[in-house]
C-alpha positions, 0 to 999 in steps of 0.5 A, spaced: 741 444 297 738 437 296 737 433 302 731 428 302 732 425 309 729 430 313 726 436 314 730 442 313 730 448 318 729 455 316 732 461 320 732 468 318 737 472 322 738 480 322 743 484 324 745 480 331 746 473 327 745 470 334 737 470 335 733 468 329 727 473 327 724 467 323 725 460 325 721 454 321 722 447 319 719 445 313 720 438 309 716 440 303 721 442 298 728 439 299 731 442 293 730 449 289 732 456 289 733 462 294 731 469 292 729 475 295 723 480 293 718 485 296 711 486 294 707 492 294 713 496 298 720 499 296 726 496 299 733 496 299 737 490 301 744 490 303 750 486 305 745 480 304 748 473 304 745 466 304 748 460 308 745 453 309 748 451 316 746 449 323 748 451 330 747 447 336 746 450 342 747 447 349 742 447 354 746 452 357 743 458 353 748 462 349 753 456 349 754 453 342 758 447 339 764 450 335 771 448 334 777 452 336 784 450 334 781 444 332 778 442 338 771 441 339 768 445 345 762 450 347 762 457 348 758 463 349 763 468 345 764 465 338 769 469 333 769 468 328 762 466 328 763 460 322 766 456 328 759 454 330 756 453 323 755 446 321 753 443 315 749 437 317 750 432 311 748 424 310 753 420 315 759 418 312 759 411 315 751 411 314 747 415 310 741 414 314 745 418 320 749 424 319 755 428 320 757 435 322 762 438 316 765 445 318 762 451 314 769 455 314 773 448 313 770 444 308 772 437 308 773 437 316 768 434 320 767 433 328 769 426 330 771 423 336 778 421 337 780 417 344 774 420 347 775 427 345 771 431 340 776 434 334 775 437 327 779 433 323 780 433 315 776 427 312 782 422 311 777 417 307 778 411 312 773 407 315 775 409 322 774 416 320 767 415 317 765 411 323 768 416 328 764 422 324 758 419 324 752 420 329 745 418 330 740 424 331 736 422 337 731 425 341 734 430 347 736 426 353 734 431 357 728 434 353 725 430 348 723 436 344 731 437 343 736 433 340 742 429 342 748 425 338 749 418 339 756 415 336 755 411 330 760 406 332 760 406 340 752 405 341 750 408 348 755 414 348 753 421 346 757 427 344 756 432 350 760 438 353 764 438 360 768 444 362 767 448 355 770 442 351 766 436 347 767 429 349 764 422 347 761 419 354 756 414 356 750 417 360 748 416 367 746 422 371 741 428 369 747 432 369 750 428 363 743 428 360 743 435 360 750 436 357 748 431 351 742 435 349 742 441 344 737 445 340 738 446 333 
């Protein structure tokens, strides 16, 4: 996967597919191949899959950004797991920003519409592209994490409230916490 605009996280999941056993971020190689090998050991690999995706966990640990019936939400229990997996791609309206494409519904992006977050198919319009484009910002509640600022509504951020995702201005510490995520 070629991606020259940011360092890529590498996370290795075993069995539970929730907690990574290895987690590093490295921008040294932005393209290449993936392989599995052993050194001076006998090993058997079974049910191996490799996916390039990200998950975004709320400060409510164990709650992940996901879609269900096209509505953007956060949840503890995610089935299927792919509903909480996103391809981070160059922004549809501005390649310096980013867009979040669904892993299990390619061509569908998380976008805001009337203040709510929805998973919609890219219709190619300028409005869709702007609504589905986000600026990656330092986390509003914890600068080591991240927040997503709207491309076309500066000062408005992706945030959760009562299990659903919204686009809102941020004014309180609760707002800042609800708009901060761990990748």
